[in-house]
One Martini backbone bead per residue (centre of mass of N, CA, C, O) as a GRO file, in nm:
protein
  292
    1UNK     BB    1  -0.612   0.296   1.794
    2UNK     BB    2  -0.631   0.587   2.010
    3UNK     BB    3  -0.411   0.863   1.999
    4UNK     BB    4  -0.620   1.089   2.118
    5UNK     BB    5  -0.624   0.916   2.383
    6UNK     BB    6  -0.559   1.054   2.717
    7UNK     BB    7  -0.432   0.986   3.039
    8UNK     BB    8  -0.412   1.164   3.362
    9UNK     BB    9  -0.221   1.101   3.656
   10UNK     BB   10  -0.199   1.377   3.809
   11UNK     BB   11  -0.241   1.741   3.931
   12UNK     BB   12  -0.008   1.891   3.950
   13UNK     BB   13   0.186   2.106   3.805
   14UNK     BB   14   0.292   1.897   3.600
   15UNK     BB   15   0.036   1.741   3.524
   16UNK     BB   16  -0.108   1.994   3.418
   17UNK     BB   17   0.094   2.061   3.196
   18UNK     BB   18   0.058   1.796   3.040
   19UNK     BB   19  -0.245   1.823   2.985
   20UNK     BB   20  -0.228   2.091   2.833
   21UNK     BB   21  -0.049   1.989   2.603
   22UNK     BB   22  -0.251   1.781   2.496
   23UNK     BB   23  -0.478   1.976   2.434
   24UNK     BB   24  -0.312   2.160   2.238
   25UNK     BB   25  -0.265   1.891   2.044
   26UNK     BB   26  -0.571   1.750   2.027
   27UNK     BB   27  -0.647   1.578   2.263
   28UNK     BB   28  -0.815   1.335   2.447
   29UNK     BB   29  -0.866   1.421   2.789
   30UNK     BB   30  -0.813   1.241   3.090
   31UNK     BB   31  -0.865   1.314   3.439
   32UNK     BB   32  -0.688   1.258   3.762
   33UNK     BB   33  -0.749   1.322   4.117
   34UNK     BB   34  -0.779   1.311   4.447
   35UNK     BB   35  -0.827   1.613   4.408
   36UNK     BB   36  -1.081   1.708   4.216
   37UNK     BB   37  -1.043   2.027   4.191
   38UNK     BB   38  -0.783   2.015   4.007
   39UNK     BB   39  -0.961   1.960   3.735
   40UNK     BB   40  -1.136   2.212   3.661
   41UNK     BB   41  -0.953   2.381   3.465
   42UNK     BB   42  -0.933   2.150   3.257
   43UNK     BB   43  -1.231   2.114   3.196
   44UNK     BB   44  -1.262   2.408   3.091
   45UNK     BB   45  -1.042   2.318   2.849
   46UNK     BB   46  -1.164   1.997   2.770
   47UNK     BB   47  -1.158   1.795   2.981
   48UNK     BB   48  -1.200   1.486   3.141
   49UNK     BB   49  -1.346   1.362   3.435
   50UNK     BB   50  -1.252   1.126   3.661
   51UNK     BB   51  -1.366   0.961   3.942
   52UNK     BB   52  -1.147   0.741   3.884
   53UNK     BB   53  -0.865   0.576   3.811
   54UNK     BB   54  -1.004   0.352   3.653
   55UNK     BB   55  -1.155   0.536   3.458
   56UNK     BB   56  -0.900   0.656   3.332
   57UNK     BB   57  -0.773   0.395   3.226
   58UNK     BB   58  -1.018   0.308   3.045
   59UNK     BB   59  -1.030   0.569   2.853
   60UNK     BB   60  -0.722   0.480   2.777
   61UNK     BB   61  -0.434   0.346   2.645
   62UNK     BB   62  -0.294   0.604   2.743
   63UNK     BB   63  -0.098   0.646   3.052
   64UNK     BB   64  -0.023   0.920   3.246
   65UNK     BB   65   0.222   0.957   3.515
   66UNK     BB   66   0.219   1.219   3.788
   67UNK     BB   67   0.373   1.195   4.089
   68UNK     BB   68   0.550   1.211   4.374
   69UNK     BB   69   0.588   0.885   4.390
   70UNK     BB   70   0.605   0.542   4.385
   71UNK     BB   71   0.408   0.496   4.612
   72UNK     BB   72   0.176   0.650   4.476
   73UNK     BB   73   0.159   0.474   4.228
   74UNK     BB   74   0.087   0.214   4.374
   75UNK     BB   75  -0.173   0.321   4.516
   76UNK     BB   76  -0.322   0.368   4.240
   77UNK     BB   77  -0.274   0.089   4.074
   78UNK     BB   78  -0.311  -0.176   4.243
   79UNK     BB   79  -0.640  -0.170   4.262
   80UNK     BB   80  -0.629  -0.186   3.906
   81UNK     BB   81  -0.533  -0.456   3.757
   82UNK     BB   82  -0.802  -0.526   3.585
   83UNK     BB   83  -0.732  -0.254   3.372
   84UNK     BB   84  -0.431  -0.280   3.238
   85UNK     BB   85  -0.470  -0.441   3.005
   86UNK     BB   86  -0.346  -0.289   2.703
   87UNK     BB   87  -0.184  -0.076   2.832
   88UNK     BB   88   0.001   0.233   2.851
   89UNK     BB   89   0.261   0.319   3.070
   90UNK     BB   90   0.364   0.655   3.167
   91UNK     BB   91   0.624   0.725   3.391
   92UNK     BB   92   0.693   1.068   3.533
   93UNK     BB   93   0.814   0.981   3.799
   94UNK     BB   94   1.029   1.030   4.038
   95UNK     BB   95   1.320   0.805   4.056
   96UNK     BB   96   1.467   0.502   4.050
   97UNK     BB   97   1.595   0.248   3.875
   98UNK     BB   98   1.471   0.019   4.053
   99UNK     BB   99   1.183   0.125   4.051
  100UNK     BB  100   1.145   0.108   3.745
  101UNK     BB  101   1.193  -0.195   3.712
  102UNK     BB  102   0.971  -0.290   3.904
  103UNK     BB  103   0.736  -0.152   3.755
  104UNK     BB  104   0.774  -0.291   3.484
  105UNK     BB  105   0.729  -0.580   3.586
  106UNK     BB  106   0.450  -0.533   3.701
  107UNK     BB  107   0.309  -0.440   3.443
  108UNK     BB  108   0.367  -0.692   3.275
  109UNK     BB  109   0.218  -0.891   3.466
  110UNK     BB  110  -0.060  -0.702   3.391
  111UNK     BB  111  -0.049  -0.636   3.061
  112UNK     BB  112   0.148  -0.387   3.042
  113UNK     BB  113   0.291  -0.129   2.912
  114UNK     BB  114   0.628   0.033   2.964
  115UNK     BB  115   0.733   0.367   3.056
  116UNK     BB  116   0.999   0.553   3.152
  117UNK     BB  117   1.054   0.890   3.301
  118UNK     BB  118   1.220   1.220   3.243
  119UNK     BB  119   1.184   1.557   3.334
  120UNK     BB  120   1.359   1.835   3.171
  121UNK     BB  121   1.159   2.034   3.353
  122UNK     BB  122   0.945   2.280   3.417
  123UNK     BB  123   0.624   2.350   3.385
  124UNK     BB  124   0.656   2.615   3.198
  125UNK     BB  125   0.831   2.441   2.974
  126UNK     BB  126   0.617   2.292   2.863
  127UNK     BB  127   0.600   2.293   2.516
  128UNK     BB  128   0.892   2.381   2.473
  129UNK     BB  129   1.213   2.393   2.340
  130UNK     BB  130   1.351   2.339   2.635
  131UNK     BB  131   1.215   2.074   2.650
  132UNK     BB  132   1.292   1.741   2.789
  133UNK     BB  133   1.241   1.378   2.753
  134UNK     BB  134   1.294   1.077   2.914
  135UNK     BB  135   1.320   0.731   2.792
  136UNK     BB  136   1.232   0.388   2.895
  137UNK     BB  137   1.213   0.092   2.702
  138UNK     BB  138   1.046  -0.017   2.462
  139UNK     BB  139   1.086   0.088   2.141
  140UNK     BB  140   0.805   0.029   2.022
  141UNK     BB  141   0.645   0.185   2.229
  142UNK     BB  142   0.773   0.457   2.185
  143UNK     BB  143   0.714   0.487   1.876
  144UNK     BB  144   0.408   0.473   1.897
  145UNK     BB  145   0.394   0.736   2.118
  146UNK     BB  146   0.567   0.980   2.028
  147UNK     BB  147   0.358   1.179   1.901
  148UNK     BB  148   0.245   1.238   2.184
  149UNK     BB  149   0.501   1.296   2.366
  150UNK     BB  150   0.597   1.553   2.200
  151UNK     BB  151   0.413   1.760   2.354
  152UNK     BB  152   0.622   1.809   2.599
  153UNK     BB  153   0.884   1.748   2.421
  154UNK     BB  154   1.177   1.636   2.366
  155UNK     BB  155   1.242   1.304   2.269
  156UNK     BB  156   1.426   1.040   2.461
  157UNK     BB  157   1.567   0.731   2.388
  158UNK     BB  158   1.782   0.508   2.594
  159UNK     BB  159   1.632   0.224   2.619
  160UNK     BB  160   1.516  -0.086   2.746
  161UNK     BB  161   1.595  -0.007   3.013
  162UNK     BB  162   1.390   0.126   3.258
  163UNK     BB  163   1.633   0.276   3.434
  164UNK     BB  164   1.763   0.502   3.243
  165UNK     BB  165   1.592   0.754   3.293
  166UNK     BB  166   1.641   0.782   3.596
  167UNK     BB  167   1.949   0.797   3.583
  168UNK     BB  168   1.963   1.053   3.399
  169UNK     BB  169   1.793   1.236   3.566
  170UNK     BB  170   1.977   1.233   3.820
  171UNK     BB  171   2.234   1.324   3.681
  172UNK     BB  172   2.127   1.600   3.587
  173UNK     BB  173   2.041   1.701   3.869
  174UNK     BB  174   2.318   1.690   3.991
  175UNK     BB  175   2.442   1.905   3.808
  176UNK     BB  176   2.251   2.129   3.902
  177UNK     BB  177   2.309   2.124   4.212
  178UNK     BB  178   2.606   2.179   4.187
  179UNK     BB  179   2.577   2.455   4.059
  180UNK     BB  180   2.398   2.584   4.276
  181UNK     BB  181   2.599   2.555   4.504
  182UNK     BB  182   2.815   2.744   4.384
  183UNK     BB  183   2.632   2.993   4.349
  184UNK     BB  184   2.542   3.028   4.641
  185UNK     BB  185   2.824   3.068   4.757
  186UNK     BB  186   2.888   3.317   4.589
  187UNK     BB  187   2.660   3.496   4.699
  188UNK     BB  188   2.747   3.488   4.995
  189UNK     BB  189   3.015   3.629   4.950
  190UNK     BB  190   2.912   3.892   4.826
  191UNK     BB  191   2.724   3.969   5.068
  192UNK     BB  192   2.949   3.984   5.288
  193UNK     BB  193   3.050   4.266   5.124
  194UNK     BB  194   2.769   4.414   5.026
  195UNK     BB  195   2.660   4.281   4.789
  196UNK     BB  196   2.486   4.189   4.487
  197UNK     BB  197   2.340   3.927   4.343
  198UNK     BB  198   2.220   4.064   4.089
  199UNK     BB  199   2.490   4.196   3.994
  200UNK     BB  200   2.653   3.919   3.983
  201UNK     BB  201   2.493   3.721   3.795
  202UNK     BB  202   2.604   3.776   3.503
  203UNK     BB  203   2.888   3.678   3.572
  204UNK     BB  204   2.814   3.395   3.665
  205UNK     BB  205   2.681   3.300   3.408
  206UNK     BB  206   2.916   3.341   3.215
  207UNK     BB  207   3.113   3.146   3.361
  208UNK     BB  208   2.944   2.890   3.371
  209UNK     BB  209   2.900   2.864   3.065
  210UNK     BB  210   3.199   2.842   2.992
  211UNK     BB  211   3.267   2.592   3.177
  212UNK     BB  212   3.048   2.399   3.059
  213UNK     BB  213   3.215   2.326   2.799
  214UNK     BB  214   3.398   2.110   2.959
  215UNK     BB  215   3.221   1.856   2.978
  216UNK     BB  216   3.309   1.714   2.709
  217UNK     BB  217   3.610   1.691   2.767
  218UNK     BB  218   3.577   1.530   3.026
  219UNK     BB  219   3.430   1.289   2.902
  220UNK     BB  220   3.659   1.202   2.712
  221UNK     BB  221   3.863   1.139   2.933
  222UNK     BB  222   3.697   0.925   3.087
  223UNK     BB  223   3.651   0.724   2.850
  224UNK     BB  224   3.978   0.707   2.801
  225UNK     BB  225   4.156   0.742   3.068
  226UNK     BB  226   4.275   1.047   3.016
  227UNK     BB  227   4.456   1.266   3.256
  228UNK     BB  228   4.770   1.366   3.142
  229UNK     BB  229   4.707   1.503   2.878
  230UNK     BB  230   4.704   1.826   2.821
  231UNK     BB  231   4.740   1.984   3.093
  232UNK     BB  232   4.638   2.313   3.233
  233UNK     BB  233   4.508   2.213   3.532
  234UNK     BB  234   4.622   2.079   3.793
  235UNK     BB  235   4.561   1.931   4.097
  236UNK     BB  236   4.785   2.058   4.267
  237UNK     BB  237   4.712   2.351   4.207
  238UNK     BB  238   4.411   2.337   4.284
  239UNK     BB  239   4.450   2.258   4.581
  240UNK     BB  240   4.595   2.511   4.669
  241UNK     BB  241   4.367   2.710   4.582
  242UNK     BB  242   4.124   2.582   4.738
  243UNK     BB  243   4.207   2.669   5.023
  244UNK     BB  244   4.114   2.966   4.977
  245UNK     BB  245   3.812   2.918   4.979
  246UNK     BB  246   3.790   2.843   5.279
  247UNK     BB  247   3.922   3.093   5.400
  248UNK     BB  248   3.735   3.305   5.276
  249UNK     BB  249   3.478   3.199   5.406
  250UNK     BB  250   3.563   3.219   5.703
  251UNK     BB  251   3.631   3.530   5.691
  252UNK     BB  252   3.313   3.584   5.591
  253UNK     BB  253   3.105   3.388   5.742
  254UNK     BB  254   3.102   3.118   5.563
  255UNK     BB  255   3.000   2.830   5.474
  256UNK     BB  256   3.169   2.513   5.358
  257UNK     BB  257   2.962   2.272   5.288
  258UNK     BB  258   2.952   2.305   4.962
  259UNK     BB  259   3.296   2.278   4.917
  260UNK     BB  260   3.449   2.051   5.076
  261UNK     BB  261   3.423   1.778   4.919
  262UNK     BB  262   3.620   1.850   4.682
  263UNK     BB  263   3.872   1.892   4.855
  264UNK     BB  264   3.894   1.601   4.953
  265UNK     BB  265   3.940   1.481   4.670
  266UNK     BB  266   4.189   1.638   4.591
  267UNK     BB  267   4.370   1.541   4.823
  268UNK     BB  268   4.355   1.238   4.762
  269UNK     BB  269   4.464   1.238   4.471
  270UNK     BB  270   4.734   1.364   4.533
  271UNK     BB  271   4.824   1.156   4.755
  272UNK     BB  272   4.808   0.921   4.516
  273UNK     BB  273   4.978   1.061   4.260
  274UNK     BB  274   4.771   1.282   4.075
  275UNK     BB  275   4.866   1.594   4.043
  276UNK     BB  276   4.909   1.591   3.709
  277UNK     BB  277   4.613   1.588   3.665
  278UNK     BB  278   4.294   1.611   3.584
  279UNK     BB  279   3.986   1.670   3.711
  280UNK     BB  280   3.849   1.414   3.589
  281UNK     BB  281   3.991   1.202   3.789
  282UNK     BB  282   3.785   1.216   4.032
  283UNK     BB  283   3.593   0.987   3.932
  284UNK     BB  284   3.773   0.749   4.057
  285UNK     BB  285   3.651   0.815   4.365
  286UNK     BB  286   3.324   0.742   4.324
  287UNK     BB  287   3.361   0.442   4.320
  288UNK     BB  288   3.200   0.178   4.483
  289UNK     BB  289   3.183  -0.109   4.615
  290UNK     BB  290   2.986  -0.385   4.571
  291UNK     BB  291   2.788  -0.584   4.713
  292UNK     BB  292   2.866  -0.922   4.636
   0.00000   0.00000   0.00000
């Protein structure tokens, strides 16, 4: 097994960053992209360009895939099932847990090992201490290739279920977009009064980072199902205060669409008799019955 040989399918900004990281780590890298010109800068830096996806798959036992979506992955791989046996596919394409599980079953059916992954970084962060990548699938496969995968960032194996990386990827992205939504609303409010987003930003960052520390305490409450002990800011009080957020936005000519959903949850939870509880208890309103 030649762990120095790695193929990368897909050379968008992220795929290119992954290939660059592998080159910097001393690996023999073969690259392929539908638009062949995307490979030229990497070839200039030492990569080999494959003429076809099949050629790239054949070139290395480890094949890293980073495409737009799972449909794109299928379009690239399905025509080349005859060359997949014995390869390890590491799919770093964003998708859902069910898509990851289906892809893992399909790969296994065609004789390939499979790891699904979620990249918790933007392209410029790859190969820096800030980057980390989530993986799920067989632990033996992960451990075999971890020395290579560590070139991208800190590697985390979440378990044998292929869908776990996608699930955690989406969960983390949800937390990011929720934060961005609040920050964008805050900037809109500040601008409505003639303020500068740039001047407000350090204060926003300081407060968000301080409040972010509550995430672990909230998690402990959720796992314990304990929402009523040692509550310092109960839902009834917060619901009363939250109404002011909507009023202030409306008075400032700012849309409330980013902040209204949480208010609806607060109102429901209080109406159900949980006004004495901690904010963490809102999680109990988010689970919906599954069909069947």
